[in-house]
N, CA and C of each residue as an Amber inpcrd file, in Angstrom:
protein
   318
  11.9330000 -22.9690000   6.5650000  11.9820000 -21.7660000   6.2230000
  13.3310000 -21.3330000   5.3850000  13.5890000 -20.4980000   4.7370000
  14.9280000 -20.2570000   3.9690000  15.9470000 -19.7970000   5.0480000
  17.1890000 -19.6990000   4.5280000  18.1120000 -19.0430000   5.3630000
  18.0620000 -17.6830000   5.3330000  17.3440000 -17.0270000   4.4790000
  17.2340000 -15.6200000   4.3800000  15.8300000 -15.2680000   5.0830000
  15.6630000 -15.8570000   6.2150000  14.5370000 -15.7110000   6.9470000
  14.1080000 -14.2380000   7.1810000  14.8510000 -13.4340000   7.4980000
  14.5430000 -12.2170000   8.0130000  14.8280000 -10.9930000   7.1970000
  15.0130000 -11.1950000   6.0460000  15.4270000  -9.8740000   5.1510000
  14.2330000  -8.8670000   4.9380000  13.0790000  -9.6030000   4.8720000
  12.0240000  -8.7140000   4.7980000  10.9370000  -9.1100000   5.6950000
  10.3170000  -8.4810000   6.5650000   9.2750000  -9.0510000   7.3050000
   8.2740000  -7.7010000   7.5600000   6.9910000  -8.2220000   7.4520000
   5.8280000  -7.4760000   7.5680000   4.7390000  -7.9940000   8.6020000
   4.3120000  -7.0890000   9.1160000   3.3840000  -7.2530000  10.1550000
   2.1560000  -6.6010000   9.9010000   0.9050000  -7.3630000  10.0460000
  -0.3700000  -6.9780000   9.6500000  -1.2940000  -7.0870000  10.9710000
  -1.9620000  -6.1680000  11.6480000  -2.6420000  -6.3910000  12.7560000
  -3.5380000  -5.5200000  13.0870000  -4.5600000  -5.9690000  13.9270000
  -5.5940000  -5.0140000  14.4950000  -5.4690000  -4.5660000  16.0600000
  -5.1220000  -3.4720000  16.5000000  -5.0650000  -3.2290000  18.1040000
  -4.0170000  -3.9190000  18.6020000  -2.7350000  -4.1630000  18.2190000
  -1.6690000  -4.4610000  18.8820000  -0.3030000  -3.8520000  18.7870000
   0.5270000  -4.1090000  19.7600000   1.8940000  -3.3700000  19.8860000
   3.0330000  -4.5200000  19.7610000   3.9770000  -4.2460000  18.9360000
   4.9260000  -5.3750000  18.7330000   6.5610000  -4.9880000  19.0290000
   7.1260000  -6.0980000  19.3840000   8.6660000  -5.9500000  19.4310000
   9.0370000  -7.3810000  18.9270000  10.0670000  -7.1910000  18.1010000
  10.4390000  -8.4910000  17.4550000  11.7820000  -8.7310000  17.8060000
  12.0110000 -10.0180000  18.2070000  13.3940000 -10.6910000  18.5220000
  13.6820000 -11.8840000  17.7560000  14.8180000 -11.9550000  17.3880000
  15.2160000 -13.1790000  16.7790000  16.4540000 -13.9550000  16.9890000
  16.5630000 -15.1720000  16.9280000  17.6180000 -15.8520000  17.3370000
  18.5550000 -16.0950000  15.9370000  19.5830000 -15.6080000  15.8830000
  20.2420000 -15.5900000  14.4770000  20.9630000 -17.1080000  14.0110000
  20.9400000 -17.8660000  15.0170000  21.3630000 -19.1380000  14.7400000
  20.7910000 -20.0680000  15.5260000  20.6360000 -21.3390000  15.3100000
  20.0340000 -22.5360000  15.9500000  20.7680000 -22.9190000  17.0000000
  22.2420000 -22.4900000  17.2280000  23.2820000 -22.8330000  18.2900000
  23.3310000 -21.9940000  19.3970000  22.1530000 -21.6050000  20.0620000
  22.1010000 -21.0370000  21.4890000  22.9570000 -19.7440000  21.0730000
  22.7970000 -18.8590000  19.9910000  23.1410000 -17.6630000  20.0220000
  22.4730000 -16.6600000  20.5560000  22.9970000 -15.6680000  21.0010000
  22.1100000 -14.7320000  21.5890000  21.1770000 -13.9650000  20.8500000
  20.0370000 -13.5880000  21.5420000  18.9190000 -13.0290000  20.7690000
  19.2180000 -11.4360000  20.4340000  18.7100000 -11.1990000  19.1080000
  18.7770000  -9.7190000  18.7420000  17.3680000  -9.3360000  18.7370000
  17.1920000  -7.9550000  19.3570000  15.8110000  -7.4130000  19.1080000
  15.8490000  -6.2620000  18.5610000  14.8760000  -6.4120000  17.6030000
  14.4320000  -5.5270000  16.6650000  13.1510000  -4.7210000  16.8870000
  13.2070000  -3.4830000  17.4500000  12.0250000  -2.7750000  17.9230000
  11.2920000  -2.2340000  16.8590000   9.8060000  -2.3820000  17.0190000
   8.7580000  -1.9270000  15.8290000   8.9640000  -0.6560000  15.5660000
   9.1060000   0.2500000  16.6680000   9.3140000   1.8410000  16.4450000
  10.4980000   2.2200000  15.5330000  11.2300000   1.3040000  15.3980000
  12.4850000   1.6810000  14.2290000  12.2460000   0.8830000  12.9310000
  11.2400000   0.3540000  12.6060000  10.7060000  -0.2700000  11.3360000
   9.8790000   0.8670000  10.7130000   9.7090000   0.2930000   9.2900000
   8.8380000   1.4940000   8.5380000   7.5310000   1.1530000   8.9580000
   6.7660000   2.2760000   9.2820000   5.3760000   2.2120000   9.6560000
   4.4560000   2.4870000   8.3390000   3.6790000   1.6990000   7.9880000
   2.9080000   1.6130000   6.7830000   1.3950000   1.6600000   7.1640000
   0.5600000   2.2850000   6.3060000  -1.0080000   2.0890000   6.4230000
  -1.3640000   2.9970000   7.5690000  -0.6580000   4.0240000   8.0060000
  -1.1800000   4.7220000   8.9680000  -0.6820000   4.3120000  10.3580000
   0.0970000   3.2270000  10.4950000   0.3470000   2.7840000  11.6810000
   1.2360000   4.0390000  12.5870000   1.0510000   3.9010000  13.8400000
   1.4510000   5.2620000  14.6620000   2.3700000   4.8410000  15.6190000
   3.3240000   5.8730000  15.9180000   4.2990000   5.7280000  16.9860000
   3.5510000   6.0000000  18.3620000   3.6730000   5.2680000  19.2270000
   2.8460000   5.5530000  20.5110000   3.8820000   5.7780000  21.6490000
   3.8380000   6.8690000  22.3700000   4.7610000   7.0300000  23.7550000
   4.3950000   6.0850000  24.7550000   5.4050000   5.4830000  25.3950000
   5.1780000   4.5750000  26.2910000   6.1940000   4.4730000  27.4050000
   6.0790000   4.9240000  28.5080000   7.2630000   5.0390000  29.6010000
   7.8340000   3.6310000  29.7580000   6.7680000   2.5770000  29.8330000
   7.2470000   1.2950000  30.1750000   8.0030000   0.2990000  29.1420000
   8.1330000   1.1620000  27.7650000   8.8150000   0.4160000  26.7650000
  10.2500000   0.6890000  26.9220000  10.9670000  -0.2220000  26.2990000
  12.5380000  -0.1800000  26.2350000  12.8830000   0.9980000  25.6000000
  12.4140000   1.5880000  24.5930000  12.8140000   2.7810000  23.8460000
  11.8800000   3.8760000  23.9210000  11.0750000   3.7110000  24.9180000
   9.7880000   4.7000000  25.4210000   8.8450000   4.9340000  24.4060000
   8.9300000   3.9560000  23.5200000   7.7070000   3.9840000  22.4400000
   7.3260000   2.6640000  21.8400000   6.1160000   2.6260000  21.3200000
   5.4350000   1.3740000  20.7850000   4.9840000   1.9480000  19.3780000
   4.6250000   0.7770000  18.5210000   3.7950000   1.0480000  17.3550000
   2.5250000   0.6930000  17.5250000   1.6000000   1.5270000  17.4610000
   0.1190000   1.0550000  17.3520000  -0.4210000   0.7250000  16.1730000
  -0.8660000  -0.4170000  16.1190000  -1.7790000  -0.9100000  14.9350000
  -3.2060000  -1.1730000  15.2630000  -4.1250000  -0.1000000  14.8800000
  -5.5670000  -0.2400000  15.3040000  -6.5110000  -0.5350000  14.2570000
  -5.9870000  -0.4110000  13.0870000  -6.8530000  -0.6040000  11.8030000
  -6.3300000  -1.7110000  10.8100000  -7.3080000  -2.5270000  10.1200000
  -6.6490000  -3.3850000   9.2840000  -5.8620000  -2.7220000   8.0750000
  -4.9340000  -3.2350000   7.7390000  -4.0420000  -2.7240000   6.8150000
  -2.9040000  -1.9970000   7.3330000  -2.8730000  -1.4900000   8.4410000
  -1.7440000  -1.0070000   9.1600000  -0.5210000  -2.0280000   9.3310000
   0.7060000  -1.6020000   9.2450000   1.5490000  -2.7000000   9.5100000
   3.0880000  -2.0700000   9.8350000   3.9640000  -2.8600000  10.1850000
   5.2880000  -2.3250000  10.2320000   5.9450000  -3.2740000   9.5380000
   7.2510000  -2.9140000   8.9540000   7.9970000  -3.5980000   7.8740000
   9.4650000  -3.3650000   8.2420000   9.9720000  -4.6100000   8.4860000
  11.4160000  -4.7070000   8.9590000  12.2270000  -5.0010000   7.4930000
  13.2820000  -4.2140000   7.3210000  13.9950000  -4.6180000   6.0960000
  15.3790000  -4.7410000   6.4860000  16.3930000  -5.4770000   5.7270000
  17.8620000  -5.6420000   5.7680000  18.1550000  -6.1420000   7.0690000
  17.5710000  -6.8950000   7.7030000  17.8460000  -7.5630000   8.9410000
  18.4980000  -8.9290000   8.6950000  19.4950000  -9.4920000   9.7380000
  20.2820000 -10.7260000   9.4580000  19.4000000 -11.8410000   9.3140000
  20.0250000 -12.8280000   8.7320000  19.2280000 -13.9490000   8.7330000
  19.1290000 -14.6010000   9.9380000  17.8620000 -15.4550000  10.0280000
  17.6380000 -16.0220000  11.4800000  16.8550000 -17.4200000  11.2870000
  16.9780000 -18.0720000  12.2210000  16.1880000 -19.3640000  12.2350000
  15.0270000 -19.5310000  13.0630000  14.8550000 -18.5580000  13.9750000
  13.6620000 -18.2710000  14.9790000  13.2350000 -16.8190000  14.7630000
  11.8640000 -16.9050000  14.9820000  11.0740000 -15.4640000  15.2390000
  10.2850000 -15.5160000  16.5380000  10.2790000 -14.4210000  17.3350000
   9.5290000 -14.4650000  18.4100000   9.0080000 -12.9050000  18.4000000
   7.5540000 -12.8790000  18.5710000   6.7670000 -11.6800000  18.3630000
   6.4000000 -11.4870000  19.8890000   6.6100000 -10.3220000  20.5330000
   6.0290000  -9.9440000  21.7730000   5.2950000  -8.7160000  21.4950000
   4.0800000  -8.8680000  22.0850000   3.1090000  -7.7180000  21.7000000
   2.1580000  -7.6140000  22.9810000   1.2390000  -6.5350000  22.8530000
   0.1750000  -6.3480000  23.9410000  -0.9930000  -5.9430000  23.0410000
  -2.0950000  -6.7260000  23.2060000  -3.3210000  -6.4860000  22.4580000
  -4.5350000  -6.0180000  23.4840000  -5.4440000  -5.3530000  22.8590000
  -6.5730000  -4.7950000  23.5790000  -7.6500000  -5.7980000  23.1690000
  -7.4700000  -6.5380000  22.2950000  -8.5790000  -7.5560000  21.7900000
  -8.0770000  -8.9370000  21.4270000  -8.8700000  -9.9400000  21.3970000
  -8.2570000 -11.0710000  20.9830000  -8.5590000 -11.2770000  19.2770000
  -7.7510000 -12.0560000  18.7990000  -8.0380000 -12.0700000  17.2390000
  -6.7470000 -12.8270000  16.5750000  -6.4050000 -12.3320000  15.3950000
  -5.0590000 -12.9460000  14.7840000  -4.4930000 -11.7940000  14.2280000
  -3.2120000 -11.9310000  13.8220000  -2.2680000 -11.2560000  13.0190000
  -1.7510000 -12.0190000  11.8370000  -1.5940000 -11.2320000  10.8050000
  -0.9000000 -11.9850000   9.8560000   0.6810000 -11.6350000   9.7630000
   1.3960000 -12.5500000   9.4640000   2.9740000 -12.3980000   9.5750000
   3.4990000 -12.8630000   8.1000000   4.2510000 -12.0320000   7.5090000
   4.7140000 -12.4390000   6.2650000   6.3690000 -12.4010000   6.2800000
   7.1990000 -13.3910000   5.9960000   8.5820000 -13.2660000   5.7790000
   9.1840000 -13.6240000   4.5650000   9.8640000 -12.5210000   4.2320000
  10.2520000 -12.3990000   2.7740000   9.2630000 -12.4980000   1.8710000
   9.2870000 -13.2610000   0.8340000   8.0170000 -13.3710000  -0.1300000
   7.0980000 -14.5210000   0.2300000   7.1630000 -15.0370000   1.3220000
   6.3890000 -16.1820000   1.5020000   5.0440000 -15.8970000   1.8000000
   4.0010000 -16.6370000   1.7000000   2.6310000 -16.4770000   1.9460000
   2.4930000 -15.9180000   3.5650000   1.5970000 -15.1930000   3.5750000
   1.2940000 -14.8560000   5.0300000   0.6270000 -15.7590000   5.9200000
   1.0470000 -15.8490000   7.0740000   0.5900000 -16.7820000   8.1350000
  -0.1300000 -16.2240000   9.2740000  -1.2840000 -16.6890000   9.7930000
  -1.9970000 -16.3430000  10.6030000  -1.3100000 -16.6270000  12.0100000
  -1.3170000 -15.8030000  13.0690000  -0.8770000 -16.0530000  14.4920000
  -2.1090000 -15.4370000  15.4370000  -2.2170000 -16.3470000  16.1570000
  -3.3660000 -16.1320000  17.2120000  -2.7820000 -14.8090000  18.1580000
  -3.7860000 -13.8970000  18.6650000  -3.2570000 -12.9370000  19.4240000
  -4.4020000 -13.0520000  20.5280000  -3.6580000 -13.2350000  21.9850000
  -4.6530000 -13.5120000  23.2000000  -4.8390000 -12.4480000  23.9950000
């Protein structure tokens, strides 16, 4: 992956909630957490109140085409997606202008 791994990231999903964390260096750097509710919500994605969430909200993606888009994030070498899903399937993840990759959701 490129050194500008994180400047633009998009998620496309069905019935999932997301929290994104990234390790900004491969040398045991602290993780930086970027919460989905702070990202741009597109395609009708909704902010959902959740008392158990760190910022008391999540992003609900319940239909194809709904997504969250993170921009202007620091470069990173790793990506971790934390989610809760009501159904099994896949999500598509795109980083920068790279092709989308499918990720299993269990």
